[in-house]
C-alpha positions as CSV (number, residue, x, y, z in Angstrom):
1,M,-17.4,-0.4,-11.8
2,Q,-20.0,-2.7,-13.0
3,K,-21.3,-3.3,-9.1
4,S,-21.1,0.6,-8.5
5,I,-23.5,1.1,-11.6
6,L,-25.8,-1.8,-10.3
7,I,-26.1,0.0,-6.8
8,T,-26.6,3.4,-8.4
9,V,-29.6,1.7,-10.5
10,L,-30.8,0.3,-7.6
11,C,-31.0,3.3,-5.5
12,F,-32.7,5.6,-8.6
13,V,-35.2,2.9,-8.9
14,F,-36.1,3.0,-5.3
15,L,-36.4,6.8,-5.4
16,S,-38.4,6.9,-8.8
17,N,-41.2,5.2,-7.1
18,V,-41.7,8.5,-4.6
19,D,-44.4,10.2,-7.0
20,G,-46.0,7.1,-8.0
21,Q,-46.9,6.1,-4.2
22,R,-50.5,6.7,-2.5
23,G,-50.7,6.7,1.1
24,G,-47.7,6.2,3.5
25,I,-44.8,8.7,4.2
26,W,-41.4,8.6,2.4
27,W,-38.8,9.7,5.2
28,F,-34.9,10.2,5.5
29,D,-32.4,9.8,7.9
30,T,-28.9,9.8,8.6
31,G,-26.7,8.6,11.5
32,L,-23.3,7.6,12.9
33,K,-22.2,3.8,13.4
34,F,-19.8,1.5,15.5
35,Q,-19.8,-2.1,15.3
36,Y,-17.5,-4.7,17.5
37,G,-17.4,-8.2,17.7
38,A,-15.6,-11.7,16.4
39,T,-13.7,-11.6,13.0
40,S,-12.3,-14.5,11.1
41,L,-10.9,-15.2,7.7
42,Y,-12.3,-18.7,7.5
43,N,-10.6,-21.5,5.4
44,K,-11.9,-25.0,5.8
45,A,-8.5,-26.6,4.9
46,I,-7.1,-24.6,7.8
47,V,-9.8,-26.0,10.1
48,D,-9.0,-29.3,9.0
49,S,-5.3,-29.1,9.3
50,P,-3.7,-30.7,12.3
51,V,-0.9,-28.4,12.3
52,Y,-2.9,-25.1,12.6
53,D,-5.5,-23.8,15.1
54,Y,-7.7,-20.8,14.9
55,E,-8.0,-18.1,17.7
56,I,-10.9,-16.1,18.3
57,N,-10.1,-12.5,17.4
58,T,-12.2,-9.2,17.2
59,G,-12.4,-6.2,15.2
60,Y,-14.4,-3.1,14.9
61,S,-15.7,-0.6,12.3
62,F,-17.0,2.6,12.1
63,G,-18.8,5.2,9.8
64,G,-22.2,6.4,8.7
65,K,-25.6,5.7,7.2
66,L,-28.1,7.2,4.9
67,G,-31.7,5.8,5.3
68,I,-34.2,6.0,2.5
69,N,-37.6,5.1,4.0
70,H,-41.5,4.2,3.0
71,D,-43.3,3.8,6.3
72,A,-41.8,1.2,8.0
73,N,-39.5,-0.4,5.2
74,G,-36.5,1.1,4.0
75,L,-33.1,1.1,2.4
76,A,-30.2,1.7,4.5
77,I,-26.7,2.8,3.0
78,D,-24.0,2.2,5.4
79,V,-20.3,3.1,4.8
80,M,-17.9,1.9,7.2
81,Y,-14.0,1.6,7.7
82,A,-13.2,-1.6,9.1
83,T,-10.1,-2.9,10.9
84,A,-9.9,-6.9,11.6
85,Q,-7.8,-9.6,12.5
86,Q,-7.2,-13.5,12.5
87,G,-4.6,-15.1,14.7
88,I,-3.6,-18.7,13.8
89,K,-1.9,-20.9,16.2
90,V,0.8,-23.1,14.7
91,D,1.8,-26.2,16.2
92,G,5.1,-26.2,18.0
93,L,5.3,-22.3,18.3
94,E,4.7,-20.3,21.2
95,S,4.0,-17.0,19.2
96,I,0.9,-16.7,17.2
97,P,1.1,-15.3,13.8
98,T,-1.8,-12.9,12.8
99,I,-3.2,-11.7,9.5
100,D,-4.5,-8.0,9.8
101,W,-6.7,-6.2,7.2
102,K,-8.2,-2.9,6.8
103,A,-11.3,-2.4,4.3
104,L,-14.1,0.4,3.5
105,D,-17.1,-1.6,3.7
106,L,-20.1,-0.4,1.6
107,Y,-23.6,-1.8,3.0
108,L,-27.0,-1.9,0.8
109,L,-29.6,-3.4,3.1
110,Y,-33.3,-3.7,3.2
111,R,-34.5,-2.6,6.7
112,N,-37.8,-3.1,8.2
113,N,-38.4,-0.8,11.4
114,A,-41.6,-1.9,13.5
115,N,-42.5,-2.5,17.2
116,L,-39.6,-0.3,18.5
117,G,-37.2,-2.8,16.7
118,Y,-35.6,-3.5,13.4
119,F,-34.3,-6.2,11.3
120,E,-32.1,-6.0,7.9
121,I,-30.7,-8.2,5.3
122,G,-28.6,-7.6,2.1
123,P,-25.1,-7.4,0.4
124,K,-21.9,-6.0,1.3
125,I,-18.9,-5.1,-0.5
126,S,-15.6,-4.5,1.0
127,F,-12.7,-2.8,-0.7
128,I,-9.7,-4.2,0.7
129,R,-7.3,-1.2,1.5
130,K,-4.2,-3.1,3.5
131,V,-3.2,-6.7,4.7
132,E,-0.4,-7.3,6.8
133,G,1.1,-10.4,8.3
134,N,2.2,-10.0,11.7
135,N,4.6,-12.1,14.2
136,A,6.1,-11.6,17.4
137,G,9.7,-10.0,17.2
138,A,9.5,-9.4,13.4
139,D,8.6,-6.4,11.2
140,P,4.9,-6.7,9.7
141,T,4.9,-8.0,6.0
142,D,2.8,-6.3,3.4
143,F,0.5,-9.4,1.8
144,T,-2.1,-6.6,0.2
145,D,-1.0,-7.6,-3.4
146,D,-1.8,-11.5,-2.5
147,Y,-5.5,-10.5,-1.8
148,N,-8.3,-9.4,-4.2
149,S,-9.3,-5.8,-4.0
150,N,-12.9,-6.7,-3.1
151,A,-14.8,-9.0,-1.2
152,F,-18.6,-9.7,-1.3
153,S,-20.8,-10.9,1.9
154,G,-24.1,-11.4,2.8
155,V,-25.2,-9.4,5.8
156,F,-28.4,-10.0,8.6
157,G,-29.1,-8.1,11.4
158,F,-31.7,-7.0,14.0
159,G,-31.8,-4.9,17.1
160,A,-33.9,-2.4,19.3
161,Y,-34.5,1.5,19.7
162,V,-33.0,1.9,23.1
163,M,-33.4,5.9,22.8
164,G,-35.5,8.2,21.1
165,T,-38.6,6.9,18.8
166,D,-40.2,10.1,17.1
167,G,-38.1,10.1,13.9
168,S,-36.0,13.2,14.6
169,F,-33.4,11.4,16.8
170,S,-32.7,7.8,17.9
171,G,-30.1,5.6,19.2
172,V,-30.0,1.7,18.1
173,L,-28.2,-1.2,19.7
174,G,-28.4,-4.7,17.7
175,L,-26.5,-7.6,16.5
176,R,-25.2,-8.1,13.0
177,F,-23.7,-11.4,11.2
178,E,-21.7,-11.3,7.9
179,Y,-21.0,-14.2,5.7
180,G,-18.4,-14.1,2.9
181,F,-19.3,-15.4,-0.4
182,S,-16.1,-14.6,-2.6
183,D,-12.4,-15.6,-2.1
184,M,-10.1,-13.2,-0.3
185,I,-7.1,-14.6,-1.8
186,S,-6.2,-13.4,-5.2
187,K,-5.7,-15.9,-8.2
188,S,-1.9,-15.5,-8.4
189,S,-1.6,-16.2,-4.7
190,K,-3.3,-19.6,-4.6
191,E,-0.7,-21.6,-6.0
192,L,1.7,-20.2,-3.0
193,G,-0.5,-21.5,-0.5
194,A,-1.9,-18.2,0.7
195,P,-3.3,-17.2,3.3
196,L,-0.4,-19.3,5.4
197,Y,1.6,-19.9,2.4
198,D,1.8,-23.5,3.1
199,T,0.7,-25.3,0.0
200,S,0.6,-28.6,2.1
201,I,-3.0,-27.7,3.4
202,Y,-4.5,-27.7,0.2
203,D,-3.3,-31.6,-0.7
204,D,-7.1,-32.5,-0.7
205,G,-7.9,-29.6,-2.8
206,Y,-8.1,-25.6,-2.6
207,Q,-10.4,-24.2,-0.3
208,K,-11.3,-20.7,-0.5
209,T,-10.7,-18.0,2.2
210,I,-13.9,-15.8,3.3
211,P,-14.6,-13.3,5.9
212,L,-16.7,-13.7,8.7
213,F,-18.1,-11.2,11.3
214,A,-20.6,-11.4,14.3
215,G,-21.0,-8.9,16.8
216,L,-22.7,-5.6,18.3
217,V,-23.6,-2.5,16.2
218,F,-24.7,0.8,17.5
219,E,-25.9,3.9,15.7
220,L,-27.2,7.3,16.4
221,N,-29.9,8.3,14.2
222,W,-31.0,11.7,13.0
223,G,-34.1,12.4,11.0
224,I,-33.6,14.8,8.0
225,G,-37.1,14.9,7.0
226,Y,-40.0,13.7,5.0
227,F,-42.2,14.1,1.8
228,G,-45.9,15.5,3.0
229,K,-48.4,18.3,2.6
230,A,-47.7,21.3,4.7
231,T,-51.6,22.6,4.1
232,C,-54.6,20.6,3.3
233,G,-54.7,20.5,-0.6
234,A,-51.1,21.7,-1.4
235,R,-48.8,19.6,-3.1
236,S,-46.4,17.3,-1.4
237,K,-43.1,18.9,-0.8
238,F,-39.9,18.0,1.3
239,I,-40.6,19.1,5.2
240,M,-37.4,19.1,7.3
241,F,-38.0,17.4,10.7
């Protein structure tokens, strides 16, 4: 709840400067987004273990975006439904157990659009919806209760406009990198040795499990409108693209 209030306040402060600005244009856009790339539930204790070995896995997410912009600078709010996976090889086993998770991701990113390109940076909060363990020949096991209900990450990305640059419509292709800061494992499940439920991996001390992502992001944007003067001397008003 506190995080939601903070996000709301940030958006209000950002918008409240509209009337106080002199020069420049405030404009708004919305869009559809899709991203695909490498995903991981990184845990240093698993990496250092002689028994386990990480696989490279992929995941995807899709959703929408709202942009609140002042000239080339803006605030991008993305809402994405994400599906991700992490396979972990076990010494002596032919099958590769996987951890699959689904989340609703909320991004709040500063974005700069200039020279037919962009870069973005900011936080992401993931609301974990479901976590399952899967192994060949066995039914999926629900581990959702062993994970925290949300996780926080830092996001950095950049890319270029590949179609349309007039503000009314554009297509954008870029790269996005996400690094988790908070532990995915719930407090009650740490003693069970989650996420592998093997306490021996923590003989040298507990290590948190964090989500990682690196991949491509594509978005289609439509301009909504901007604040401007329809005639000379008139008061500023919202004008649709």
